[in-house]
BATI-8660 format. One record per residue (C-alpha): x, y, z; residue number from 1. Coordinates in steps of 0.2 Angstrom, whole numbers. Layout:
<recs>
+-------+-------+-------+-----+
!     u !     v !     w !  nr !
+-------+-------+-------+-----+
!     X !     Y !     Z ! NUM !
...
+-------+-------+-------+-----+
</recs>
This chain:
<recs>
+-------+-------+-------+-----+
!     u !     v !     w !  nr !
+-------+-------+-------+-----+
!    84 !   806 !  -173 !   1 !
!    69 !   793 !  -175 !   2 !
!    62 !   789 !  -158 !   3 !
!    68 !   771 !  -158 !   4 !
!    85 !   775 !  -162 !   5 !
!    83 !   787 !  -147 !   6 !
!    79 !   772 !  -134 !   7 !
!    91 !   760 !  -140 !   8 !
!   106 !   773 !  -135 !   9 !
!    98 !   777 !  -122 !  10 !
!   100 !   760 !  -115 !  11 !
!   117 !   758 !  -124 !  12 !
!   127 !   751 !  -112 !  13 !
!   115 !   735 !  -106 !  14 !
!   116 !   733 !  -128 !  15 !
!   132 !   731 !  -128 !  16 !
!   133 !   720 !  -112 !  17 !
!   120 !   709 !  -119 !  18 !
!   131 !   706 !  -134 !  19 !
!   148 !   703 !  -121 !  20 !
!   136 !   692 !  -111 !  21 !
!   144 !   673 !  -115 !  22 !
!   131 !   663 !  -119 !  23 !
!   132 !   674 !  -136 !  24 !
!   149 !   675 !  -138 !  25 !
!   149 !   657 !  -135 !  26 !
!   136 !   652 !  -148 !  27 !
!   141 !   662 !  -160 !  28 !
!   156 !   652 !  -160 !  29 !
!   150 !   633 !  -159 !  30 !
!   157 !   632 !  -142 !  31 !
!   144 !   636 !  -130 !  32 !
!   139 !   618 !  -117 !  33 !
!   123 !   612 !  -123 !  34 !
!   114 !   611 !  -107 !  35 !
!   113 !   631 !  -108 !  36 !
!   107 !   630 !  -125 !  37 !
!    94 !   617 !  -120 !  38 !
!    90 !   629 !  -106 !  39 !
!    86 !   642 !  -117 !  40 !
!    77 !   632 !  -130 !  41 !
!    65 !   629 !  -118 !  42 !
!    64 !   642 !  -108 !  43 !
!    61 !   652 !  -122 !  44 !
!    47 !   641 !  -132 !  45 !
!    39 !   646 !  -117 !  46 !
!    41 !   665 !  -118 !  47 !
!    37 !   661 !  -135 !  48 !
!    19 !   659 !  -131 !  49 !
!    17 !   674 !  -121 !  50 !
!    23 !   687 !  -133 !  51 !
!    11 !   680 !  -146 !  52 !
!    -2 !   683 !  -134 !  53 !
!     7 !   700 !  -129 !  54 !
!     6 !   704 !  -147 !  55 !
!   -13 !   697 !  -148 !  56 !
!   -16 !   709 !  -136 !  57 !
!    -8 !   725 !  -140 !  58 !
!   -18 !   721 !  -158 !  59 !
!   -37 !   725 !  -145 !  60 !
!   -28 !   741 !  -143 !  61 !
!   -25 !   746 !  -160 !  62 !
!   -36 !   758 !  -168 !  63 !
!   -30 !   759 !  -185 !  64 !
!   -37 !   741 !  -194 !  65 !
!   -18 !   739 !  -202 !  66 !
!   -12 !   739 !  -185 !  67 !
!   -24 !   726 !  -179 !  68 !
!   -21 !   718 !  -192 !  69 !
!    -3 !   716 !  -193 !  70 !
!    -2 !   715 !  -173 !  71 !
!   -14 !   697 !  -172 !  72 !
!    -5 !   691 !  -190 !  73 !
!    12 !   694 !  -179 !  74 !
!     6 !   681 !  -165 !  75 !
!     1 !   668 !  -179 !  76 !
!    17 !   670 !  -185 !  77 !
!    27 !   665 !  -170 !  78 !
!    15 !   648 !  -166 !  79 !
!    17 !   645 !  -183 !  80 !
!    33 !   647 !  -187 !  81 !
!    46 !   652 !  -174 !  82 !
!    43 !   641 !  -162 !  83 !
!    41 !   629 !  -174 !  84 !
!    60 !   632 !  -175 !  85 !
!    65 !   629 !  -159 !  86 !
!    53 !   612 !  -161 !  87 !
!    66 !   605 !  -174 !  88 !
!    82 !   611 !  -163 !  89 !
!    71 !   602 !  -149 !  90 !
!    70 !   586 !  -160 !  91 !
!    90 !   585 !  -160 !  92 !
!    90 !   586 !  -142 !  93 !
!    78 !   570 !  -138 !  94 !
!    63 !   586 !  -136 !  95 !
!    46 !   583 !  -141 !  96 !
!    34 !   597 !  -143 !  97 !
!    25 !   589 !  -128 !  98 !
!    41 !   589 !  -118 !  99 !
!    44 !   610 !  -120 ! 100 !
!    27 !   612 !  -117 ! 101 !
!    28 !   605 !  -101 ! 102 !
!    45 !   612 !   -94 ! 103 !
!    41 !   623 !   -81 ! 104 !
!    44 !   641 !   -85 ! 105 !
!    62 !   650 !   -71 ! 106 !
!    60 !   663 !   -64 ! 107 !
!    65 !   674 !   -76 ! 108 !
!    54 !   670 !   -89 ! 109 !
!    42 !   672 !   -73 ! 110 !
!    45 !   691 !   -71 ! 111 !
!    49 !   694 !   -91 ! 112 !
!    32 !   686 !   -97 ! 113 !
!    22 !   692 !   -82 ! 114 !
!    29 !   710 !   -87 ! 115 !
!    23 !   709 !  -107 ! 116 !
!     7 !   705 !  -104 ! 117 !
!     2 !   714 !   -91 ! 118 !
!    11 !   730 !  -100 ! 119 !
!     2 !   723 !  -113 ! 120 !
!   -16 !   723 !  -107 ! 121 !
!   -13 !   736 !   -93 ! 122 !
!    -5 !   753 !  -101 ! 123 !
!    -8 !   761 !  -122 ! 124 !
!    -4 !   753 !  -136 ! 125 !
!    12 !   762 !  -137 ! 126 !
!    20 !   759 !  -120 ! 127 !
!    15 !   740 !  -125 ! 128 !
!    26 !   743 !  -141 ! 129 !
!    41 !   750 !  -133 ! 130 !
!    40 !   733 !  -118 ! 131 !
!    41 !   722 !  -136 ! 132 !
!    55 !   730 !  -146 ! 133 !
!    69 !   726 !  -136 ! 134 !
!    66 !   706 !  -141 ! 135 !
!    65 !   711 !  -162 ! 136 !
!    78 !   723 !  -161 ! 137 !
!    90 !   717 !  -149 ! 138 !
!    89 !   699 !  -159 ! 139 !
!    95 !   708 !  -174 ! 140 !
!   106 !   716 !  -166 ! 141 !
!   114 !   704 !  -156 ! 142 !
!   112 !   690 !  -171 ! 143 !
!   121 !   702 !  -185 ! 144 !
!   137 !   702 !  -168 ! 145 !
!   135 !   685 !  -168 ! 146 !
!   139 !   681 !  -185 ! 147 !
!   153 !   694 !  -184 ! 148 !
!   160 !   684 !  -172 ! 149 !
!   156 !   667 !  -180 ! 150 !
!   171 !   658 !  -191 ! 151 !
!   163 !   644 !  -204 ! 152 !
!   144 !   634 !  -201 ! 153 !
!   145 !   625 !  -182 ! 154 !
!   127 !   617 !  -171 ! 155 !
!   125 !   633 !  -168 ! 156 !
!   122 !   641 !  -186 ! 157 !
!   102 !   640 !  -188 ! 158 !
!   100 !   651 !  -175 ! 159 !
!   110 !   665 !  -181 ! 160 !
!   103 !   664 !  -197 ! 161 !
!    85 !   662 !  -192 ! 162 !
!    87 !   680 !  -184 ! 163 !
!    95 !   688 !  -199 ! 164 !
!    84 !   683 !  -209 ! 165 !
!    77 !   694 !  -220 ! 166 !
!    57 !   691 !  -216 ! 167 !
!    67 !   692 !  -195 ! 168 !
!    73 !   709 !  -205 ! 169 !
!    53 !   714 !  -210 ! 170 !
!    48 !   708 !  -192 ! 171 !
!    58 !   720 !  -186 ! 172 !
!    56 !   735 !  -197 ! 173 !
!    38 !   733 !  -192 ! 174 !
!    39 !   734 !  -173 ! 175 !
!    51 !   749 !  -176 ! 176 !
!    39 !   759 !  -187 ! 177 !
!    25 !   754 !  -173 ! 178 !
!    35 !   763 !  -158 ! 179 !
!    38 !   778 !  -168 ! 180 !
!    22 !   781 !  -173 ! 181 !
!    15 !   781 !  -156 ! 182 !
!    29 !   792 !  -151 ! 183 !
!    24 !   804 !  -164 ! 184 !
!     5 !   802 !  -160 ! 185 !
!     6 !   805 !  -143 ! 186 !
!    22 !   812 !  -132 ! 187 !
!    14 !   814 !  -118 ! 188 !
!    20 !   793 !  -115 ! 189 !
!    38 !   796 !  -121 ! 190 !
!    44 !   793 !  -102 ! 191 !
!    34 !   780 !   -99 ! 192 !
!    38 !   770 !  -119 ! 193 !
!    56 !   773 !  -110 ! 194 !
!    55 !   765 !   -94 ! 195 !
!    46 !   749 !  -102 ! 196 !
!    58 !   748 !  -114 ! 197 !
!    72 !   750 !  -101 ! 198 !
!    63 !   738 !   -93 ! 199 !
!    63 !   722 !  -106 ! 200 !
!    80 !   727 !  -109 ! 201 !
!    85 !   724 !   -93 ! 202 !
!    75 !   708 !   -96 ! 203 !
!    81 !   703 !  -110 ! 204 !
!   100 !   703 !  -102 ! 205 !
!    94 !   692 !   -87 ! 206 !
!    87 !   678 !  -100 ! 207 !
!   106 !   676 !  -106 ! 208 !
!   112 !   674 !   -91 ! 209 !
!    98 !   662 !   -85 ! 210 !
!    99 !   649 !   -98 ! 211 !
!   117 !   653 !   -99 ! 212 !
!   117 !   646 !   -79 ! 213 !
!   104 !   634 !   -81 ! 214 !
!    94 !   644 !   -69 ! 215 !
!    78 !   636 !   -61 ! 216 !
!    67 !   638 !   -45 ! 217 !
!    75 !   633 !   -29 ! 218 !
!    70 !   618 !   -19 ! 219 !
!    66 !   618 !     0 ! 220 !
!    72 !   605 !    11 ! 221 !
!    53 !   598 !    12 ! 222 !
!    52 !   597 !    -6 ! 223 !
!    65 !   589 !   -11 ! 224 !
!    62 !   575 !     3 ! 225 !
!    43 !   576 !    -5 ! 226 !
!    50 !   570 !   -23 ! 227 !
+-------+-------+-------+-----+
</recs>
């Protein structure tokens, strides 16, 4: 069994929980409340900026030129292409790129992006690769699940199409290969890679919940009186 498959198998319960989350199921059938999707859109836009930064940091950790170049290329693709899809979605909600850039990260988004960047900066490449893997493989698996649940096209179909596209599959395949290569080259990292994968998978599940509940920072009485 490939190490990447082992990681997913060890977190099968969390993987299933993501697929069964109300956000995922309701997006699949087109009934998801617009406010929940808008929350996901705004927060994921901010997430993607740091996701791209994480790949750039991992690129500086790579010893092989091809891996370094690919990490930097992924970072550029996220900014140029994936975030453009978010901007297109946002326009349908009357949001401009400036509006998206001004969004404050919700607590879960802060926790997730801080974890990814800290792991990328402080830990070896293999641990960073394991930390980013749940986002790629998770979105592919969940989007495939959405495609199975969907009954015809609806306003969220472009989301499903994006994350089941050939281009996205190729990106995830490369991430999987990176995880497997790092695990093979340095078996001593296996336990730490498992821990990083588990934490990011937990945060992926929390991200769906954050969007569905429209999570925001609590406000004190004083802050409300000041607004």
